[in-house]
C-alpha positions in Angstrom: -3.2 -5.4 -2.3 -3.7 -1.7 -1.3 -1.4 0.3 -3.3 -0.3 4.1 -2.9 -3.8 5.9 -3.1 -5.6 3.4 -0.9 -2.5 3.8 1.8 -2.8 7.6 1.4 -6.6 7.3 2.1 -6.0 5.8 5.2 -3.2 8.1 6.4 -5.3 11.1 5.9 -7.8 9.4 7.9 -5.8 8.5 10.8 -3.9 11.8 11.1 -7.1 13.9 12.6 -8.1 11.1 15.0 -4.7 10.2 16.5 -1.9 12.8 16.4 -1.1 14.4 19.8 -2.8 11.4 21.6 -1.1 9.2 23.8 -1.2 5.0 23.2 -2.8 4.1 26.9 -2.6 0.2 26.0 -2.0 -2.3 23.5 -3.9 -5.5 22.8 -2.3 -8.4 20.7 -4.6 -11.1 19.4 -4.0 -14.9 20.6 -3.3 -15.6 16.7 -0.3 -13.5 16.9 1.0 -15.0 20.3 0.5 -18.5 18.9 2.4 -17.6 15.7 5.3 -16.3 18.0 5.3 -19.5 20.0 5.4 -21.4 17.3 8.5 -19.4 15.7 6.5 -17.9 12.9 5.9 -14.1 12.2 2.1 -13.1 11.9 1.9 -9.4 11.3 4.6 -8.1 14.4 7.8 -8.8 12.7 11.1 -9.3 14.6 9.9 -8.6 18.0 7.9 -10.7 20.8 4.6 -9.8 21.4 4.8 -8.8 25.0 7.8 -6.6 24.0 5.8 -4.9 21.3 3.1 -4.2 23.7 5.7 -2.6 26.2 7.4 -0.6 23.5 4.3 1.2 22.4 2.2 1.5 25.8 2.4 5.2 26.8 4.1 6.4 23.6 2.5 9.6 21.9 1.5 9.6 18.3 3.6 12.6 16.9 3.0 12.0 13.2 1.5 9.7 10.7 2.9 9.8 7.4 3.0 7.5 4.3 6.0 6.2 2.5 5.1 4.3 -0.9 2.6 1.8 0.3 3.8 1.8 4.2 2.3 3.6 7.0 5.0 5.5 9.2 3.5 6.4 12.8 6.3 8.3 14.6 5.8 7.7 18.1 7.6 9.3 21.2 8.4 8.4 24.7 11.7 9.7 25.8 12.7 9.7 22.4 11.1 9.5 18.9 10.9 5.9 17.2 8.9 4.3 14.3 5.7 2.0 13.9 6.1 1.1 10.2 3.0 -0.7 9.2 2.4 -2.3 5.7 -1.3 -3.3 5.1 -0.6 -6.5 3.1 -3.4 -8.2 1.1 -6.5 -7.3 3.4 -5.0 -5.0 6.2 -7.5 -2.2 7.6 -7.5 0.2 10.1 -10.4 1.4 12.1 -11.0 4.4 14.6 -13.9 3.1 17.0 -15.3 3.3 20.5 -15.8 -0.1 20.7 -14.6 -3.4 18.8 -18.5 -4.0 17.5 -18.8 -0.8 16.0 -16.2 -2.1 13.3 -18.8 -2.1 10.4 -18.0 -5.9 9.1 -18.1 -9.1 10.8 -15.3 -10.2 8.6 -13.1 -7.3 9.9 -14.4 -7.5 13.7 -13.4 -11.8 13.6 -9.6 -10.8 12.5 -8.6 -7.8 14.7 -5.0 -8.4 15.6 -3.7 -5.2 17.2 -5.5 -2.7 19.3 -4.5 0.8 20.4 -6.4 2.3 23.0 -6.0 5.9 22.9 -5.9 8.7 25.3 -9.4 9.7 24.2 -11.0 6.5 25.0 -11.5 5.3 21.2 -9.9 2.2 19.9 -7.4 2.4 16.7 -7.7 -1.2 15.8 -5.8 -3.3 13.2 -7.8 -6.1 11.3 -6.2 -8.3 9.0 -8.0 -11.0 7.5 -5.4 -13.0 5.9 -2.7 -11.9 8.0 0.3 -10.8 5.4 0.5 -7.2 6.9 3.4 -6.1 8.8 4.2 -4.2 11.8 7.9 -3.4 12.6 8.8 -1.2 15.9 12.0 0.4 14.4 14.4 3.0 16.0 15.1 4.4 12.5 14.5 3.4 8.9 17.9 1.6 8.4 16.9 -1.0 10.9 14.7 -2.5 8.1 16.8 -1.8 4.8 14.1 -2.5 2.0 12.8 0.9 3.3 16.1 2.6 2.2 15.7 1.4 -1.3 12.4 2.9 -2.1 12.0 5.4 -5.2 11.1 8.7 -4.6 7.6 9.6 -4.1 6.0 9.9 -7.9 4.7 13.4 -6.8 8.2 14.7 -5.9 10.7 16.8 -7.7 13.0 14.3 -9.0 10.9 11.2 -9.4 10.5 11.6 -13.0 14.2 11.6 -13.6 14.9 8.8 -11.4 12.1 6.7 -13.2 13.9 7.3 -16.5 17.5 6.7 -15.3 16.4 3.3 -14.0 14.2 2.4 -17.1 17.4 3.3 -19.2 20.2 1.4 -17.3 21.5 -1.8 -18.5 19.6 -3.9 -15.5 16.3 -2.9 -16.5 16.2 -2.0 -20.1 15.5 -5.4 -21.4 12.6 -5.8 -18.9 8.8 -5.9 -19.4 7.9 -2.4 -18.9 4.9 -3.3 -16.5 7.7 -5.3 -14.4 9.3 -2.1 -14.0 6.6 0.5 -13.1 5.3 -2.5 -10.4 8.8 -2.2 -8.9 9.0 -0.2 -5.7 12.5 0.6 -6.2 11.7 2.5 -9.6 8.3 4.1 -8.9 6.9 4.2 -5.3 3.6 2.6 -4.8 2.3 1.6 -8.3 1.5 -1.9 -8.3 -0.7 -4.2 -10.4 -4.2 -2.2 -10.5 -2.7 1.2 -11.8 0.2 0.0 -13.7 -2.6 -2.1 -15.6 -4.7 1.0 -16.1 -1.8 3.3 -16.9 -0.3 1.0 -19.7 -3.9 0.6 -21.2 -4.3 4.5 -21.0 -1.2 4.8 -23.1 -1.8 1.8 -25.6 1.3 0.2 -24.5 1.6 -3.5 -24.1 2.5 -5.0 -20.7 5.5 -7.2 -21.9 7.1 -4.7 -24.0 10.8 -4.2 -23.3 11.6 -0.8 -21.7 14.2 -0.3 -24.3 11.8 -0.4 -27.0 9.6 2.8 -25.6 11.3 5.9 -26.5 11.9 8.6 -23.8 9.0 10.5 -24.6 6.7 7.7 -24.4 8.4 6.9 -21.1 7.6 10.4 -19.7 4.2 10.2 -20.7 3.8 7.0 -19.1 5.2 8.4 -15.9 2.8 11.5 -16.2 -0.3 9.0 -16.7 0.8 7.1 -13.4 1.0 9.9 -11.6 -2.5 11.4 -12.9 -4.1 8.0 -12.1 -2.8 7.8 -8.6 -4.3 11.5 -8.0 -7.3 10.8 -9.5 -7.7 7.2 -7.2 -6.7 9.1 -4.0 -9.6 11.7 -5.0 -11.8 9.0 -5.4 -11.0 7.4 -1.9 -9.0 4.6 -3.7 -10.1 1.2 -5.1 -11.9 -1.8 -3.3 -11.3 -4.8 -5.1 -12.5 -7.2 -2.3 -11.2 -6.1 1.5 -10.0 -2.7 1.3 -11.5 -0.2 3.6 -11.0 3.3 5.2 -10.7 3.8 8.7 -14.7 4.3 9.0 -15.3 1.2 7.0 -16.3 2.9 3.8 -15.0 1.4 0.5 -13.1 3.1 -2.3 -14.9 4.2 -5.7 -12.1 4.2 -8.2 -12.9 0.7 -9.2 -15.8 2.2 -10.8 -13.3 4.0 -13.2 -11.1 1.3 -14.2 -10.6 1.1 -18.2 -8.9 -2.3 -18.1 -8.2 -3.9 -14.6 -10.6 -6.7 -14.3 -12.2 -6.2 -17.6 -13.4 -9.3 -19.9 -13.6 -6.8 -22.9 -12.1 -3.9 -24.0 -14.1 -0.9 -23.7 -12.3 1.1 -26.2 -12.9 -1.5 -29.2 -14.6 -4.3 -28.0 -12.1 -7.1 -28.5 -11.8 -9.8 -25.5 -8.7 -9.1 -23.2 -5.9 -11.5 -22.6 -4.1 -12.2 -19.6 -0.3 -12.4 -19.1 1.9 -13.3 -15.7 4.1 -10.7 -15.4 6.2 -10.2 -12.3 4.1 -12.8 -10.7 0.9 -10.8 -11.2 -1.8 -11.5 -13.7 -1.8 -8.7 -16.2 -4.7 -8.2 -18.1 -4.3 -6.2 -21.6 -6.3 -5.5 -24.5 -4.2 -7.3 -27.6 -5.7 -4.7 -30.2 -5.3 -1.4 -28.6 -2.0 -2.1 -26.8 1.0 -3.0 -29.0 
């Protein structure tokens, strides 16, 4: 699943090709329409397909921002409103002159939303597994989980928020990896970067938060921030389906020290895997205590 660096990379590329442009037309796939007809919610949430099309058609794209793992499109007709997008497991945006210009067939075959822009180009959303989400909101409060997200990890106050949450009665007995994957504690850090940060800090992913000193918690937070920034610079990580809007893969996966590894790169010990917070957690039983 794309994490903060991957989403940030997409946002940075969408901004210059979309801001100020008008959405002249919106196309929704037959799969989404069939899903709605069957009472399901594929990609477009809490809104019928035709209403979604009508809501976006004619709107100007004012801002494109990232919040945790979400993309916020601020749109304007007679007033400003939001299109909030989560990439899910395999969502990807492409800026192309025609759908055939999308580089890979697997993405071309799974385009579900197309925004035709006033410059004649398309901003197309492809989602192979259809776990992505789009919500048209008049304000964030219409989808309460957005209000619960932790501060951005690069913002002042994010470290203090992390420490306060990690040391609270609710969380102090939880596994440290479960904490740092919780978006209410740290925004945007999922399984990949949690694995890398804990390996770098030599902390066992199942260690209870209360068994880690405040100094080590501070160091862990700073390690997470450094890894997220490094990944942004590397264009994110491509494990299977992540691509930027030009169809390019990231390169952070080439720098991994632990995620997806069978053997520890430091000591040579065979790695082990636990399930923490519903996710497979790879670690070195020798280096991480």
